[in-house]
Each structure stands twice: as structure tokens, then as C-alpha cells.
MIGUDO-244738 format. One line per field, with one value per residue (C-alpha): residue number from 1; residue in one letter; x, y negated, z. Coordinates in nm, 3 decimals. Each point is the difference from the previous one (the first is absolute). Layout:
<recs>
pos	[NUM, ...]
code	[A, ...]
x	[X, ...]
y	[Y, ...]
z	[Z, ...]
</recs>
This chain:
<recs>
pos	[1, 2, 3, 4, 5, 6, 7, 8, 9, 10, 11, 12, 13, 14, 15, 16, 17, 18, 19, 20, 21, 22, 23, 24, 25, 26, 27, 28, 29, 30, 31, 32, 33, 34, 35, 36, 37, 38, 39, 40, 41, 42, 43, 44, 45, 46, 47, 48, 49, 50, 51, 52, 53, 54, 55, 56, 57, 58, 59, 60, 61, 62, 63]
code	[M, F, L, I, N, V, L, N, L, F, L, Y, F, P, E, D, K, S, E, Y, W, G, A, G, I, T, S, L, I, F, L, I, A, C, I, L, T, M, R, L, I, I, S, H, S, K, K, E, L, E, K, A, K, E, L, E, E, K, L, K, N, E, Q]
x	[-3.690, 0.180, 0.296, -0.024, 0.000, 0.185, 0.304, -0.073, 0.180, 0.309, 0.026, 0.056, 0.105, 0.086, -0.080, 0.281, 0.299, 0.328, -0.159, 0.131, 0.371, 0.039, -0.132, 0.301, 0.247, -0.120, 0.015, 0.325, 0.190, -0.084, 0.080, 0.300, 0.084, -0.128, 0.243, 0.273, -0.101, -0.028, 0.312, 0.190, -0.135, 0.137, 0.300, 0.030, -0.108, 0.234, 0.257, -0.121, 0.007, 0.350, 0.086, -0.174, 0.253, 0.262, -0.105, -0.082, 0.317, 0.167, -0.167, 0.047, 0.432, -0.006, -0.163]
y	[-0.248, -0.015, 0.209, -0.313, -0.298, 0.215, -0.026, -0.351, -0.061, 0.146, -0.220, -0.335, -0.192, -0.361, -0.307, -0.123, 0.171, -0.122, 0.211, 0.271, -0.136, 0.137, 0.404, -0.061, -0.087, 0.257, 0.272, -0.070, -0.007, 0.351, 0.054, -0.058, 0.114, 0.375, -0.052, -0.103, 0.265, 0.332, -0.123, 0.014, 0.402, 0.045, -0.105, 0.194, 0.293, 0.017, -0.105, 0.369, 0.152, -0.098, 0.137, 0.265, 0.146, -0.107, 0.297, 0.249, -0.011, -0.076, 0.348, 0.230, -0.145, 0.158, 0.351]
z	[-0.153, 0.418, -0.223, -0.151, 0.290, 0.138, -0.257, -0.019, 0.318, -0.093, -0.343, -0.020, -0.293, 0.085, -0.184, 0.042, -0.191, 0.273, 0.256, -0.232, 0.075, 0.344, -0.122, -0.249, 0.166, 0.265, -0.224, -0.220, 0.363, 0.071, -0.350, 0.062, 0.333, -0.144, -0.361, 0.287, 0.215, -0.311, -0.102, 0.432, -0.011, -0.349, 0.059, 0.352, -0.112, -0.287, 0.229, 0.185, -0.303, -0.047, 0.381, -0.027, -0.340, 0.257, 0.211, -0.220, -0.211, 0.321, 0.184, -0.402, 0.037, 0.380, -0.111]
</recs>
């Protein structure tokens, strides 16, 4: 019974569904930021991979 009362403190379902807009917009902003950050990391990783390949080729040609 105590566990149910504690969980009820965290579960809130508003009668007015317009209260969901704020959470939805915030979630969307963070989702877009996460996608952009991931794309930035991937593009930076590809550039670093190309630099590493060029360095490897340069070292092979010197030997």
C-alpha cells in the first residue's frame, strides 16, 4: 500500500490535455538536439578517419 501511495506522487495525468504541449515541445527540442549532435559526431569521425588513412599511406610510402 505504501508503494502505491509513493508512486502516485510521481504519476500525474492532467484533466486538461493542453498541459502535455510543454513536455512535447521540450522533448522535441531535445530529440532534434540529439540528432544534430550525433550527426556532428559522425561527420567529425569520418574526417578523422580520412586523416588517419592519409597518415597511414604516407607512412607506408616512406618505408
